[in-house]
N, C-alpha and C positions, 0 to 999 in steps of 0.2 A: 152191256158190252164191256169187255175188258179194255183198259187203257193200253194202247199200243203206240210205239215210237213212230211207226209209219204215218200216223195221223198228222204229226207235225211236219213231216216231209211233204205230205199232200198240201198242207196249208202253205208251205213255202213255195211249192210249185204254182198253186193258184195265184198267189200274189206276184210271183216273178213272171209267170207266163202271160197272164191277162188274156188268155184265149189264143195265144200264138202257137201253142203246141198241145197235143193230147198226152195223157199219161197212161202207160201200160204198167199194171201191177202184176208181176210174175211171181210164181212160187209153187211149191208142191201142193198137191190136193189137200184140202182140209186145214190149211194154216190160217184161215180167216180172211181171205182176200175179199170175198163178196160182202161179208159182214162189215168190214171197215169202210169200204167205199160207199156202201148204202148209208151207213151212219154219217159219213162225210157229206153225202148229198142231202140228207135230212137236216143236218146242223148248219151247213155253210152256204146253202142255196135257198132261194125262194121256192123252187120246185125241182124235182128230178124225175127222170124216167129210167128204170132199170130193165134192159132187154136181156133176158136170160136165155142164152142160146141152147141150154139143155132142155128148155120147154118150148122153144119156138117151133111152130108148125112149118111144114113145107110150103104151105100157102103164104104164111107170113114172110118166109125167106124169099120166095119168088116176088112178092110185092115189094119187098125191100130192094131187090135187084132192079125191078122194073122202074122204080121211082128215083133212081140215083141221079138222073139228069133233070129232075124237077124237085129242087130242094124245098121250095115252098110247099108243094104237095106232100113231100116226104115228111116234113115236120107236122103238117096237119094230120097226116095218117098216124104218126106216132102219138100225137096228142089225143086223137080219138080212140086209138086202140088201147091206150093205157089210162084214159080218163084223167089226163094231167095237162094243165095249161102250162105252156112254155113261155118264159119271159126272156127276151134278148138280154144277154150278159148277166142274167140272174138265175139261169137254169143249167142243170147238169144232165147229160145223157151218158148212161153207163152201158157198155157192151160187156156183159158178163159171160165168162167162158168163151172168149172170142175165138179160141183155137178151133171150136166146132163149126165156125162159119168164117173162114179166113177172108172172104170177100168184104165182110164188114170192116175188117182191119184195114184193107186196102182203101176203103171208102173214106177213112179218116183224113186223108190228104185233102179231099174236097170239102169235107165238113169243117176242118180247121180254117181253110182258106175263106170259107163263107163267114166265119167269125161270130155268128150269133150266140152260140152256146159253148160251154166247156164239155170236154169228153174224157172219160176214163174207161180204159179197157182192163179186164182181168183175164188171166189165162194161166193154164198149166200146159207144159209141153208145146209152147207156142212156136218154138223154132225147129221142131221136128220136120224132117224133109217133106213129109206129106202135108204139113200145115203151111208151108211157104212156097211149095213148088210152082204154083200158078198165080202168085200175087206179087205185086211190087210193094216192098216194105216202105211205109211212108216215112220220109225224113222228118216230118213234123211230129213224130212220135218219140217221146222220152220214155224212160222205163225206171222202175224201182223194183228191187227184189224184196219179197216178203218172206221172212223165215218163221219157224216156230218161235214161240215166246222165249226170250232169253231170261236169265235168272232175275234180272231187275224187273222185268215185266211180270214174272212169276210172283215176286215179292209184292208188287202193286196189287195183283189179283188176290193175294192173301191178306190184304189190308195192312201191309207193312211198308208203306211209303216212307215213314220216318226212319225206319231201319235202313232202307235203300239210300236215303239222303245221307245218313250218318256214315255208311260205308264209303260213299264217294268223298265226303269231307275228310274222313280219316286217311284215305289214300292220298288226297291232295296235301294234307299236313304231314304225311309220312309217319303216321302214328298207328299203333295197334288199338283195336277196339277194347274196351274194358272186358274182362274175362266173361262176365255174364252175357254181354251182348255178342261176344265172339262165339260162345256156345250156342246162343240162339241163332245166329246167322249160319253156323255150321249145321244146325239141325234142319233149317230150311233148305240148305244146299243139298243135304242128303235126300230130303223129300223131293227136291227138284230132279235129282238124278233118276228117281224112280217114276215120278209123274210125268216129267218132261214138259214140253211147251206146246203140245197140240191143244188148241183151245177147248175142245170137247172133253179131253181128259182133265185139264185144269178145272173146268167148270164142275165136273163130277166130284173132284177132290175138294174144291172150295165149298161146295154145298154140304158135304157130309163127312169130310176127311176120310172118304171111303176109297182105299187103295184098290180094292177088288173091282169097284165100279169104274175107277179110272183105268184099270187094266183092261176091262171089257171094252171101253171106248177105244183104247189104243189098238186092241186086236181087230176091231172093226176097220180101223185105218189101214193096218197091215194087210188085211184081206183086200181092201180096195186097191192098194198098191200092187198086190200080186195079180189082181184082175187086170189092172192097167198094163202090166208087163205082158200078159197073155194077149191082150187086145191090140196094143200098139207097138209091141216089141218087134214084130215082123220076124224075119229070119233069125234075128239075134235073140229072140225071146228065151230060148232054152238057156243060153249062156248068161243072159241078164238075171234070170231066176236063180241060176247056180251061184253067181256072185252075191246076189242079195241074201240068199240063205246062208252063205258062208261067212258073212261079216262078223257075227259074234265069235265064231271059232277063230278067225284070223286075228281079231283084236285081243283075244285072250292070251295070245302068245307074247313072248317077251318083246320082240321087235315090232310086232303088230303090222308088219308089212304084208301086203297081199302076195301070197305065194301061189302062183297059178297052177303048179303041178299038184297042189293039195286040193284044188277044185276038180281038176281033171289031169291025171298023171301024164297024158300025152300033149298037154296044152302049152302054149307059149304066150308071152305078153301080147304080141300082136293079134293073137286069136281073140283076145278080150277087149281090144281097143274100142270096138263099136259098143260093146256092152257097157263099158265104163262111161263112154260119152253119152249114151242114152240115159243112164242113171243120173249123171250130172245134170243133163238137160231137164230131167224130171224133178230135180231138186230133192230127191229122196236121200241122197248121200252128200257128204262133203269129202272131196278128194284132196289128199295131202301129198304133194309130189316132192321127190328128191331134188334138192338144189346142190349140184356137185361142186360148184365153186362159189360159195355165197358172196354176193355183192349187193349193192343197193337195188339192182335189177335182179331180184331173186329168180324171176321167170327166165332170165337169159341163159341160165345154166341148168335148167330143170331137165330131168330125165323122166319122161312121162310113163316109161315102162316100169319104173320103181315107184310104187304108190301105196299109201295107207288109205283105206276106204272106211271112213267113219259114217255112222248114221247121222242124217241131218237133225234128228231129234233123239236125245239120249233116253227119253222115256220109252220110245219105240224099241230102242236097243235093249232096254231092261226087259221088256215083254218078250222079245225074241230070245233073250238069254235064259230066262227062267221059264221052265215048262210047266210049273205047277198051275193048276186051275182049281176052281171051286173053293172048297174049304181050305185047301192047302195054300192058296195064293196069299191071303193075308199074313199067314205065318212066315212064308218066304220073305215077304217084304219087311215084316217086323225084324227079322234077323238081319237083313241088309241095313236097315235104319240103325240097328244097334251095333253093326259091325261084326256080327257073329256068324254070318253066312259063309259057307264054304264056296266062295265065289271070287273071281279075280276082280276086285273092286277097281284096280287100276284101269281096266277096260272101260268102265263107266266114267271114271274120273277124267281120263284123257279125252274121251269122246265129248264130255260135257265142256271141258275147257276149249276144245276145238270149236264146239258149237257157239260159245260166246265170242270167240275171235271172228268167226264168220259173220255173226250178227253185227259185229263192230266194223265190218267192211273189209276184213283181211282175206286175201287168198292164202291157203294153207301150204306151207313148205316145211320140210324137215331136212336135217343133214345127217349123213352116215358116211364115215370114212371108208375108203376102198377096202375091199376084203384083204388085200395084201399089206395093208398098213399095220405096222406093229403097234401104233398108238390108236387102238380101236376106240371109236367114240360114236355116239348117236345122240342127236339133239332132237327133242320132240317137235318143237315148232320154231320157226324163224319168222320174225316180223320186222318191219322197218318203222322206227319211231325217232322223234327228235331226241338229241342227246345233250344233256345239260352241260357236260364238260367239253362240248364242241360247239358252243354258242348256239345250241338248239338246232344244229344241222342234223340231217337224218343219218342214222347209223343202224346196223343190224342189231336187233335185240334177240338173243337166243332165249328160249323158254324150256325149262325142264319141269315136268309135271310129276309130282310125288303123291301117291295115295296114302302112304304110311308116314309115321312121325319120325322114323329113323331111316336115314338114307345117306349115300355118298354123293359127291359132286365131281367125280373123276372126269366124266365126259365134258362137263361144262368147263372145268379147269383146262383141259387139253384144247378145247375149242377156242377159248379165250386166248391161250398162248399162241395157237397157230395163226389166227386171223387178226390178232393185234388191233391195228388202227381202224379196221373195218367195224369193230365191235363197239356198241354203245352200252346201254343198261342191260345187265344180265338178270333174268328173273328165274326164281324157283317158286313154283306155285304148289302149295302144300296145305295140310289140314291145320297147321299151327298159326298163331297170331302173326301179325306183321312184324318184320324185323329187318335189319340191315346188317350183313356180316360178310367179311372177306371180300368186299366189293360187290356183293350180290344183294338185290332186293328180294326179300322173301315175302311173297304175298299169300295170304290165306285164299283158299280156292274161290270164295265168294267175291274177292276183289278183281277177278278176271274181267268183270264187266267194266272196269275202269281203264283197261288198256286200249 
């Protein structure tokens, strides 16, 4: 199993909670939720039971419902059905894919109150209307979001933990990596943009450095996502699919903002509100909304009709963007790795940076000046971070992402001048080594994990 950051978060929950709450691990399909919670059960408890609701029979579910008022009998039933002895305060019960049986989620309230065991749930699409319509969400339920592997986790999987540690220490010291290590880190970053962070694709790449096999695994995930849209999208399924398929084309444009009339010439933003909300709930995309008047509360001035729609995993985006298959696919990927492909690399670069920010817990916001503004500017991302020159009080940090080595900073200059005291550290994220210039911190792309 790959080392994942969520494991430490589960350890923290176990220690802090001591049985007083259950944990719900949410995330897109195939990001590794079931794998990590089962590994957690094996390593951190004397015994565990994993109830997989994708396999549970109707008879099992009915017995589950019938025995809810008899917890002693319920636990004996689980122990017998799975052949596992349960030990008070030393055993974990896992409800896997709990969205398929919402009544089990509702039952968590009573199980936690009983206090004998710990409980973890995993699920995708757990908050869709049909999955919560007839249940009471337990207040005893905490939640964690699980994302595709970030770049640091990718380095761990590739056996590069020392490189990951050196990147972090160099960021803290505000120093550039030596040229040789910078080139090495950038090579892994470019590999990451193509492979992405879906565990099955990373596993295929780790085993044989086989980009074609990694691509095959990603296309299986994309097929699954499209099937989910058809199955669970309801009346909005057609629009959800249209937005999903339009993502590479929209991100390839200069401003990368979702233009609804390019999906359907007669459409408006409100026509796609349900589709975007569904995709966000499915965790297959990362939505970046316009903040019209940036302040510490970036969401207070957001315009949800103006949005950039990134793929939650850049590796999946690369497979959507490149149509080559079979013998052609390895050649396409080699060209991208060498920077020779006729492709908008900025699309992958910006998507990958957004993916790291989301993995670090940020909601995505951007800034674009009004169309009538003579000082036109657009800032790729806005985050809030402590600012050294303000006694570590939080300030807005604008981020500009550059895929090339030659660029201008006109938008960042104008943004800094306009919003003055609201602004903290300004970042340019680019392919070059770490530097500080003109009041800006210039981070190599791989240092995004440190923000």
